[in-house]
N, C-alpha and C positions, 0 to 999 in steps of 0.2 A: 039449717040445723042449729040447735042451740048447744050450749056447753055440755049439757048432760048427754046429748046424743053423740058428741065428739069424744066422749071420755075414753072409749075403747079404740079409737082410730089413731093412727100415726099422723100427726099434723106437723107441717114445717114450722121451724122457729126462725125468727129474725137473727141473722148473724151466724147461722150454722150452715156449713157447706159440706156436702158429701160428694166426693169424686170417686167414680168407679171406672177403672181402666184395666184392660187385659195386660198381664205381664208380657215380657218378651217371649218369643216362641219356645225356647228350651224349657222355661219354667211352666208354660202352659202345657207342653207335652208331658212333663213330669206329673202335673196335676191330673191330666186326663188318664194317663197310664195308671196312676195310683188309684183313681176311682174305679177304673175298669178291673184292676186287680182285686180291689176290695169287694166289688160286686161278684166277681168270679169266685172268690173265697167265701161266698154266702154271708157277707156282712150286710146288715140292714141298709137299704137304700136311704132311709131317713138320716143315717149317719154318714154314709160314704159320699153322697152327692153334696151336702153343704161343706164338708171338709175339702172336697175337690174344688168347689167354687172359691173357697178362701185361699187355696193355693194358686188357682189360675188367675183370679182377679186381684188387682191392687185397689184396696178400699181405704180411702183416707177421709177422716172426719175432722174438719177444721172449725174452730170457733173464733169469731171476731169479736173483740171487745169494743164497745163504744167508748170513746174518750169524751169525758165531760169537762 
């Protein structure tokens, strides 16, 4: 693939680390219960599910700088 074909894709960058870990159990249960309640109340799944994932998962993006 050349650069034009990769334009729309997400590509990794040097020095960027993305860590995804589940939160502790009480927070995970709160996120799951919140998403179930939102879906039960007829909230769109396109909104309820990503919000629940943000509550349940601990997502950290770190950037390392190169020292010159």
